[in-house]
Backbone as numpy.savetxt, mean C-alpha at the origin, in Angstrom:
# Nx Ny Nz CAx CAy CAz Cx Cy Cz
1.71 26.49 10.69 2.93 26.68 9.96 2.78 26.05 8.58
3.13 26.80 7.57 3.08 26.31 6.21 4.48 25.89 5.80
4.60 24.66 5.29 5.91 24.18 4.84 5.80 23.73 3.39
6.92 23.56 2.78 6.98 23.09 1.41 6.56 21.62 1.37
5.55 21.28 0.59 5.07 19.91 0.51 6.04 18.99 -0.22
6.98 19.54 -0.93 7.96 18.71 -1.65 9.14 18.34 -0.77
9.16 18.85 0.45 10.29 18.54 1.32 10.24 17.09 1.79
11.38 16.58 2.20 11.47 15.19 2.63 10.91 15.02 4.04
11.03 16.05 4.88 10.55 15.95 6.25 9.03 15.90 6.28
8.51 15.08 7.21 7.07 14.95 7.36 6.65 15.57 8.68
5.37 15.84 8.78 4.83 16.27 10.06 3.62 15.41 10.41
3.09 15.62 11.59 1.99 14.78 12.07 0.74 14.88 11.23
0.43 16.07 10.75 -0.78 16.24 9.94 -0.65 15.49 8.62
0.52 15.58 8.01 0.74 14.88 6.75 0.64 13.37 6.95
1.21 12.86 8.03 1.09 11.42 8.32 -0.36 11.03 8.56
-1.08 11.86 9.31 -2.49 11.58 9.61 -3.31 11.51 8.32
-3.16 12.51 7.47 -3.92 12.55 6.22 -3.51 11.40 5.31
-2.22 11.11 5.23 -1.75 10.02 4.39 -2.29 8.68 4.86
-2.28 8.45 6.17 -2.81 7.19 6.70 -4.30 7.06 6.41
-5.05 8.14 6.59 -6.50 8.06 6.33 -6.80 7.87 4.85
-6.05 8.54 3.98 -6.27 8.40 2.54 -5.92 6.99 2.07
-4.78 6.47 2.54 -4.40 5.11 2.13 -5.36 4.08 2.70
-5.84 4.31 3.92 -6.82 3.39 4.50 -8.11 3.38 3.69
-8.51 4.53 3.17 -9.73 4.59 2.35 -9.54 3.82 1.05
-8.37 3.94 0.44 -8.11 3.20 -0.81 -8.07 1.70 -0.54
-7.40 1.29 0.54 -7.33 -0.13 0.89 -8.72 -0.67 1.19
-9.54 0.11 1.91 -10.90 -0.31 2.23 -11.74 -0.46 0.96
-11.65 0.51 0.05 -12.42 0.43 -1.20 -12.01 -0.79 -2.02
-10.73 -1.06 -2.08 -10.25 -2.23 -2.83 -10.74 -3.52 -2.18
-10.69 -3.58 -0.86 -11.15 -4.78 -0.13 -12.64 -5.01 -0.34
-13.42 -3.94 -0.29 -14.87 -4.07 -0.50 -15.15 -4.54 -1.92
-14.44 -3.97 -2.89 -14.65 -4.39 -4.28 -14.31 -5.86 -4.49
-13.18 -6.29 -3.94 -12.78 -7.69 -4.10 -13.76 -8.62 -3.38
-14.22 -8.23 -2.20 -15.21 -9.04 -1.48 -16.50 -9.13 -2.30
-16.93 -8.01 -2.88 -18.13 -8.01 -3.73 -17.93 -8.93 -4.93
-16.75 -8.89 -5.53 -16.48 -9.76 -6.68 -16.57 -11.23 -6.29
-15.98 -11.60 -5.16 -16.01 -13.00 -4.73 -17.42 -13.45 -4.36
-18.18 -12.57 -3.74 -19.54 -12.92 -3.31 -20.47 -13.06 -4.51
-20.33 -12.19 -5.51 -21.27 -12.19 -6.64 -20.87 -13.14 -7.76
-19.67 -13.66 -7.75 -19.23 -14.57 -8.80 -19.58 -16.00 -8.39
-20.44 -16.64 -9.18 -20.89 -17.99 -8.85 -19.77 -19.01 -8.99
-19.15 -19.03 -10.14 -18.11 -20.02 -10.42 -16.84 -19.28 -10.82
-15.92 -19.16 -9.90 -14.70 -18.41 -10.16 -13.69 -19.32 -10.85
-13.41 -18.99 -12.09 -12.44 -19.75 -12.88 -11.26 -18.84 -13.24
-10.24 -19.45 -13.81 -9.07 -18.69 -14.22 -9.45 -17.67 -15.29
-10.37 -18.02 -16.16 -10.79 -17.11 -17.24 -11.44 -15.87 -16.65
-12.32 -16.04 -15.67 -12.95 -14.88 -15.04 -11.94 -14.05 -14.25
-11.04 -14.71 -13.55 -10.02 -14.01 -12.78 -9.11 -13.20 -13.69
-8.69 -13.81 -14.79 -7.86 -13.11 -15.77 -8.62 -11.97 -16.42
-9.91 -12.19 -16.67 -10.74 -11.14 -17.25 -10.87 -9.94 -16.33
-10.98 -10.20 -15.04 -11.08 -9.11 -14.07 -9.82 -8.25 -14.09
-8.67 -8.88 -14.10 -7.41 -8.13 -14.01 -6.85 -7.72 -15.37
-7.53 -8.04 -16.47 -7.01 -7.64 -17.77 -7.42 -6.21 -18.14
-8.43 -5.68 -17.47 -8.87 -4.31 -17.77 -7.94 -3.27 -17.16
-7.80 -2.16 -17.86 -6.90 -1.10 -17.41 -7.37 -0.49 -16.09
-8.67 -0.33 -15.91 -9.19 0.26 -14.68 -8.83 -0.60 -13.47
-8.95 -1.91 -13.60 -8.62 -2.80 -12.49 -7.12 -2.79 -12.20
-6.31 -2.70 -13.25 -4.86 -2.64 -13.05 -4.48 -1.36 -12.31
-5.08 -0.25 -12.69 -4.79 1.02 -12.02 -5.28 0.99 -10.58
-6.48 0.42 -10.35 -7.02 0.32 -9.00 -6.15 -0.57 -8.12
-5.69 -1.67 -8.68 -4.81 -2.57 -7.94 -3.46 -1.92 -7.66
-2.93 -1.21 -8.63 -1.67 -0.48 -8.44 -1.83 0.57 -7.34
-2.95 1.29 -7.36 -3.20 2.28 -6.31 -3.29 1.62 -4.94
-3.91 0.45 -4.88 -4.01 -0.28 -3.62 -2.64 -0.75 -3.15
-1.81 -1.24 -4.07 -0.46 -1.68 -3.69 0.38 -0.52 -3.15
0.34 0.60 -3.84 1.10 1.77 -3.39 0.54 2.28 -2.06
-0.79 2.24 -1.91 -1.41 2.66 -0.65 -0.96 1.76 0.50
-0.89 0.46 0.25 -0.42 -0.46 1.29 1.03 -0.13 1.66
1.86 0.15 0.66 3.26 0.46 0.94 3.38 1.74 1.78
2.66 2.78 1.42 2.71 4.04 2.17 2.18 3.83 3.58
1.08 3.12 3.69 0.46 2.85 4.99 1.42 2.08 5.89
2.07 1.09 5.32 3.03 0.28 6.09 4.23 1.12 6.51
4.75 1.92 5.61 5.93 2.72 5.93 5.65 3.69 7.08
4.52 4.37 7.04 4.19 5.33 8.09 3.90 4.58 9.39
3.14 3.51 9.30 2.80 2.74 10.50 4.04 2.14 11.16
4.92 1.59 10.37 6.16 1.02 10.93 7.05 2.09 11.54
7.11 3.25 10.89 7.90 4.35 11.45 7.35 4.74 12.81
6.03 4.83 12.93 5.43 5.22 14.21 5.69 4.16 15.29
5.51 2.90 14.94 5.72 1.84 15.92 7.18 1.74 16.32
8.08 1.78 15.34 9.50 1.67 15.66 9.98 2.88 16.46
9.47 4.06 16.17 9.85 5.24 16.92 9.41 5.13 18.38
8.24 4.54 18.59 7.73 4.40 19.96 8.44 3.30 20.75
8.77 2.20 20.11 9.21 1.03 20.86 10.67 0.65 20.72
11.36 1.13 19.71 12.79 0.81 19.54 13.57 2.09 19.83
14.25 2.11 20.96 14.92 3.33 21.42 16.30 3.52 20.81
16.96 2.46 20.42 18.29 2.57 19.81 18.15 3.11 18.39
18.79 4.25 18.14 18.67 4.89 16.83 19.25 4.02 15.71
20.35 3.37 15.97 20.97 2.52 14.95 20.11 1.31 14.61
19.59 0.66 15.63 18.72 -0.50 15.41 17.44 -0.08 14.69
16.88 1.06 15.12 15.65 1.55 14.49 15.89 1.87 13.01
17.01 2.51 12.70 17.33 2.84 11.31 17.51 1.58 10.47
18.20 0.59 11.04 18.39 -0.67 10.32 17.08 -1.40 10.07
16.24 -1.46 11.09 14.93 -2.10 10.92 14.07 -1.37 9.90
14.07 -0.03 9.97 13.30 0.74 9.01 13.79 0.50 7.59
15.10 0.45 7.41 15.67 0.22 6.09 15.24 -1.15 5.56
15.39 -2.19 6.37 15.03 -3.54 5.94 13.54 -3.65 5.63
12.71 -3.11 6.52 11.26 -3.21 6.33 10.78 -2.37 5.16
11.44 -1.23 4.90 11.08 -0.43 3.72 11.48 -1.14 2.43
12.61 -1.83 2.44 13.01 -2.61 1.26 12.00 -3.73 1.01
11.53 -4.38 2.07 10.52 -5.43 1.93 9.23 -4.85 1.36
8.80 -3.69 1.86 7.58 -3.05 1.36 7.73 -2.67 -0.11
8.90 -2.14 -0.49 9.14 -1.80 -1.88 9.16 -3.06 -2.76
9.77 -4.13 -2.26 9.79 -5.40 -2.99 8.39 -5.95 -3.20
7.54 -5.78 -2.21 6.14 -6.21 -2.31 5.45 -5.50 -3.48
5.65 -4.20 -3.58 5.04 -3.44 -4.69 5.67 -3.84 -6.02
6.99 -4.03 -6.05 7.66 -4.41 -7.29 7.16 -5.76 -7.81
7.05 -6.74 -6.93 6.52 -8.04 -7.33 5.08 -7.90 -7.80
4.31 -7.10 -7.08 2.92 -6.87 -7.48 2.82 -6.25 -8.87
3.73 -5.34 -9.19 3.74 -4.74 -10.53 4.02 -5.78 -11.60
5.02 -6.62 -11.37 5.35 -7.65 -12.36 4.18 -8.60 -12.56
3.54 -9.00 -11.47 2.40 -9.92 -11.58 1.23 -9.22 -12.25
0.95 -7.98 -11.83 -0.22 -7.26 -12.32 -0.11 -6.95 -13.81
1.01 -6.40 -14.23 1.14 -6.00 -15.64 1.54 -7.16 -16.54
1.76 -8.33 -15.94 2.05 -9.52 -16.75 0.79 -10.21 -17.24
-0.38 -9.79 -16.72 -1.65 -10.43 -17.12 -2.04 -9.93 -18.48
C-alpha cells in the first residue's frame, strides 16, 4: 500500500527504516567521538572548542541530536504501546517524554551554536 509520506500517521515500515537510519547516525557519531578521544593525547578546552567550532561538526552533532530524539520517540511509543494499557496514562506519558526529548534537543542547540 502506498501512502502519502507527509501524513501524520506512521506505519511499521516507516518506523523500522527511521529507527535503522537514526541508529546509523548515532553509531557514526559515537565512533567519531571515540576516535577523537582515543587519538587526542592531551584534551584541553582549546582542542574541545576547536572541534566543535567547525560547521561540519556542528551539523554532525545537530544530526545526532535530532536522530536521538527521533529514535527515542519511536522507541518510547513502541514500549509504551506494549506495556501501558491505559490510553490516558499512555498519552500523558508520551506527551511528557516527548517534551523532555524536545527539551534535550533545544538545550543541545543552545550549547552547540553558542560555541
